N, C-alpha and C positions, 0 to 999 in steps of 0.2 A: 241463732246460736253461733258464737265465734268458734274458730278452729281450735283454740286452746280449751274451751269448754267442751267441745266435741271429743277431744282427745282424753279429757278427764272422764267423761261418761264411758268411753270405750274401755278405759283402764279399769274403772270400777265394775263394769259388766264382766270383764275378764276375771277380776278377782272373785267376783260372786260365783262365776262358773267353776273356778278352781276350788273354791271352798265347798260348794255343793258336790262337785265330783269327788273330792277327797273324802267327804263325809260318806258318800255312797260306797266308795271302794272300801273304806274302813268298816262300814256296816256289813258288807258282803264278806269280808275277811272274818269278822266276829261270828257271823252266822255259820260259817264253815266249821267252826270249832265249838260252837255253843253247846252241842249235845255230847261232846267228848267227856268221858269220866276217867281221869287218871287212876289206875288201879295198881301200879307197881313199876318195877324197873324195866318193863318191856311194854310196847304198845304206845298209843298216843298219850302225850303228857308225861312220858317216863322221866325226863329230866326234872320237870316241875315236881313230880312225886318225890324224887330224891331230895330236892331242896326242902320240901315240906317235912319229909321224914327226918332229915337231919335236924331241923328246928325242933321237932318233937322229941328227939333224943336229948338235945340240950335241955329242953324243958323238963325232962325226966332225970336230969342230973348226969347224963351219960355223954360220952364222946360222940361227935357227929361222924367220926372217921372209923370205918370198918375196912381195914386193908384187905381182908379175905375176899371181899366182894369184887375187887378189881379183876380177879381171875374170870369173873362172869361179865366183864365189860360194864360193870355198874359200880356204884359207890360214890360218895361225896368226895370230890378231889379239888376243892377250892378253899380259899380262906374262909373263916367262919362268918364273914360278912353277910353272905346271902342267907345262910341259915338264921342268923340273928335278925335279919330283916323280916323273915317269916315268923319269928318267935311270937309277936303279939297275936298272931292268928293261929297258933298251934292247935288250939282247941276248937277252932271253927270247922264247919263242914268243908271237906275237900273240894266238892263241886263248886261251892260259893267262892272259895278262894281262887279256884281255877278261872272262873268267869271274870273276876276282877283282874287277875294276873294277865289274862288274854287281852282284855281291854287296854291295860297299861302297856303291854308289849306292842300293840297296834299303834297306840298313841306315841310310843317311843320311836317307832319307825318314821312316823310323820314329822316328829320333832327333829330327828336326825336328818331327814331329807331337807327340811326347812332351814336348818342351821347351815348345811353345806350351801344351799341356794343363797342364804343371807350373806354369806361371805363373798359370793361371786357376783351378786346383782349390781353392786356399784359400778361395774364396768359396762352395764347394759343400759340402753334407753329405757325409760320408765314403762313404756307400754309392753316391752318384752319381758319384764320381770315376773308378772304373773304366769306367763307361759313357761318360764324356767321352773318356777315353784311347782306348777302342775305336772310338768315333765318328770321332775325328780320324784314326786309322790307317787305318780302312776307307775314309773319303772321300778320303784321300791316295793310297792304293794303287789303288783302283778309280776311277781318274780318267784320262780320255783324254790330257790334256796330260802327265801323269806317264808314261804309256806312250810317248808321243812322246819324252820326255826319255830314258828308258831305251833306246829304239830307236836314237837318234842317238849315245848315249854322251856326253852333255853333262855339265857339272859344276855345274849350278844346284842340284842336291841338296846339295852341299857349301856353296855360298853360303847356302842357306836355313838350314843348321845354324849357320853363323857369325852370321847375323842373328837367329836364335832365341836363341842364347846372348847376343847383344847386348841383346835385350829383357830377358832374365833379369837381366843385370848392371844394367840401368836400374832395374828394379823393386827390386833390392837396394841401390841407391844407389852403385854402383861406376861412376862416370862415366868415368874414364880407361879402364877395361876395355871399356866400351861403345864408346868411340871406336876403340880398338885392334881390336875385333872387326868393326866396320863396315869399317875399313880393310883387314882381312884378306879380307873379302868382295870388296872392290874389287881386291885383288891377284889373286884367282882370276878374276874377270871385271870389267873396268874400270868398267862402268856403275853397279854398286852404290855407287860413290862418291856418287852423287846421294842415296842414303838418308841421307847425312850431314846433310841438311836437317832431320832430326828433332832434331838437336842445337841447332837454333835455336828450338825450341818455347818457348812461353810458360812462364816459371817453371822452365825446365830447370835442375836443381841442378848446380852445379860444371861449367857449360858450358865454361869455359876449359880445365879438365883434360881433358874429353872431346875438345875440338877439338885439343888438343896431341897426344893419343894417336892420333887419327884422322890428322892431317897427317903425323906422324912415320912411321906405317906406310905411308901412301900414297907417301912418298918412297922406300920400299924398291923399288918397281916400277922407276923409272928406274935405280936403283943396280944392280939385277939385270940390266937390259938392257945397261948398260955393262960389267958383269962378264962377260956372255956374249959380247958382240960389240964392246966398246970404244965409242967415240963414235959410230961408224957404227951399232952395235947400238941405241944410244939413238935415233938418228935414224930407223932402220927401225921401231922400236917406236912412236914418235910418228906416223910416216907411216901405218902400217897402222891405228892407232887412229882417225885422222882419216878415212882413205879407206874404212874399213869402214862408215861411216855411209851410204854410197850403194850398198850391195850390191843387186843385182837380185833381191830376194827379197820374198815376201809379208811385210808388216809390219802387225801388228795394233795400230797406234798412231794418234795424232791426225794424223800425217803420212801414214801408209801407207794407211789405209782410204779417205780421199777420193781418193787416187790410184787405188785399185782400182775405186772406184765410178764415177768421172767422168773417167777418162783411158784412152787406149789403151796401157795399161802392158804388155800381153802376159803379165801374170801371172794374170789372170782376165777374164771377160767383163763389161765395164762395164754399168751401167744405161743410161748415155748419156755421150757425151763432151762436156765443157764445162769449159774452163779457169777461167772466172769462178766457176762453181759449186764446182769443186774447191778453189779458193783460199778461197772463203767457208766451205766446210765445214771446212777446216783451221783457219781463224780461230775458228770457233764452238767446235770441239772443244778447241782449245788454250786458249781463254779459259775454257771449262768446267772443264778439269782444273786449270789454274792457280788458278782460283777455289776449287776444292776444297782445293788445297794451302794457300792462304792461310787458309781456315777451320781446317784441321787444325793448322797451325803456330801460329796465334794464339789459337785457341779450343778446341782439342782437350781433352776432359774426361778421357781415359784415356791413360796413358803407353804401355801395350802396344798398345791399339787405334790410337792415333795413329801409332805407329811403323809398323804394317802398312798403315794408310791412306796414309801418305806413300810407302811402298814401292810400293803399287799405283799411285799417281799417277805416280811416276817411271817405272814400266814403261810406262804409257800415253803418256808423253812421249818415249820413246826413238825415235831415227831408224829403227832396225830392232828391232822387238819381236816375237819369235818366239812361236809357238803354245804352246810349253812354258812360257813365262813366266807363263802363267795360274796356275801353281802358286803364285806369290807372292800370289795373292788368297785362297788357302785359309784362312789365319788369320782372315780376316774372318768366315767362316762359323763357325769354331770358337769364337771369342770371343763372338759373339752367342748361340750355342747355350749356352755356359757361363753367360752372364748370365741367359738365360731359365730355365735349370734351377734357379737359386737359389730361385725361387718360381713354378713353372709355372702360367701362366694363358693362356687363349685369347682374352682380351678386353682385352689391354693392348698398348702400343707395342712392347715387347720381342718379343712373339710375332709381330707384323706384320713387324718388321725381319728376324727370324730366318727366317720363312717366305719372304719375298721373296728373301733371299740364298740360301736353300735351293733356291728355284726356279732360280736361276743355276747352282747345282751340278748340278741335275737335267738342265738343258738342255746343260750343257757336258760332263758326265762321259763321255758316249758319243756325242758329236756326230760324224757321219761326216766324215772328213777327205777333202777333194778339192783337191789342189794342182796340178791340170792347168790349162793355159792356157785351156781352154774352160769351166772351172767358173764358176758364177754368182758374181759379186763379192759379191752380197748374202748368199749362203750362206756364203762364206768370212768375211764381216765379222760374222756373228752372234756369234762369240766376243768380238770387240771390244766390240760393243754390250752384251753381257752383262757383261763386265768393267767397263765404264763405269757401267752401272746398279748393279752390286754395290758399287763403291766410293762412288758417290754416295749410295746408301741408307745405307751404313755411316757416312759422314761426317756426314750430316744426322741420323741416329739418335743418334750420339755427341753432337752439338751439342744435341740435345733432351733428352738424358739428364742432367737437372740433379742428381739425387741420386746421389752416388758409392756403389758397392756396398761393403759392409763385408766384410772378409776374416776368416774364422774362424782360430783358432790351430791 
């Protein structure tokens, strides 16, 4: 057998191992939630239950929005798109829909990881490509925030797929498609509209076409709200969108963490109570993340990495940034790993950046969750500080990466 034939055999064996390993991990994730029965706005599957309940309200000719429920940290706070997607199944058994939804969510994580890998693999030798795919799928599925996502029945997995497709469209020079896909992510969950800041990046090709596609799709949200509930439906949608910024929930953002650390929030045990220190911390964190955004938008060296750096910054700036949003930071690890694998060395800057972001994943992937009011605010905030460190390292590393990586055919 020739050397070329041997390398092909090795490649196919690696792909087979990655496929089998991914299937095994996906099955294990599914089995973890197979016996969950969503019963309301609290407990496992609570967000899924709200989506399904909203669709059943629409089916009954009512508005999916009930503003009064926001005071209890529940309620439907999205465009009608998710509820309408559930509408064909409004009369089906909740458990059966949950099983299908869980399977689709797991599949979406695999698609998301595969798309990010697909964008990066052209820079790698062929035999390393299955290793990158396997690495991304493993680190995505074996990740505590992903488990939290599955447990609540949220839809961030589908937003991530839209954003990953948007990056692929960007790399392939399809600006209008990029704008449309970011807009679709914002139709699923409103806040990804902030990812549109990537379209303002330095030298972004066909920016006008991308912005047109983005804005046109965003306008679908209010149109759906009017279609579901008339003008009052639009008003309810706008009201819950604004009111949802002040939910009494733990927020791992530049606004939420100072509140946890330095105020009597009753969400966690503060270090000490001081309004001036709380305000100063908010100001410092806000300036820090905005500074990173400016660096990325004006000086980002890589279109794919810049996209995910912007996304990570937007997550940190949200009024309510949930634990499962840490999933949006995963591409930073994957892209830096891909860059290092091009020419692996342990004495260069790429290795240092990859190791530091890898440490972020190691700390986060199985960090014990404690959402009780008596939990240490510092313990709860560790994920925020890790996320902030990861995106800071990524942005600075990209800024220092002067020589662009060449992609093989």
